[in-house]
C-alpha positions, 0 to 999 in steps of 0.5 A: 046169767044162765043157759040151761046148756049141754054144751060151749063152744069159745070161738076165736078166730074170724071169718075172714083168716080162714076156714075154721067155721066152715070146718065146726061147723058140720059138728055143732049141726051133729051134737044138734042131731043128737039134741044137744042144747048148744052155745058158741061164744065169740070172742077175740077175732071171731066177732069180726063180721058179726055186723049188720053194717056189712056182709054177714060171711055164708058161715055165720048165716049158716051157724045163726041159723042153727038152734044155737046160742050165739054169744058176743064178747062186748070187749073184743067188740068195742076192741074191734071198733064194733058197736054192739047196738049193730050186730045180727040179733040173734047174737048177745052181747055179753061181759067176762061176768057173764062168759063166768057164768055161762061156763058156771053153768054149762057141764063141757066146755070146748075151745075152738081157738 
């Protein structure tokens, strides 16, 4: 799995417990304006709030409207009782092997945890 991204963010915060995603959004928008091809991997509690069975937070909706490839770790979804069948259509669920491939193919990896 190669995504040909310029930069990938690893994001591990729940939008229910803080404003980390709200703080990240302007940075992503700025990089998009510079024509950077971005990806964001939702890990740990970052996957909370991505199910279509509930209300998706405003910040997550805004993120999903951006030109950013969004991934979510299947193991973290399973650990939190989220069925990958019910995640937002723009989010691609991935395994650890996929994450390693994405990180290996991406020149810049930023941990936002």
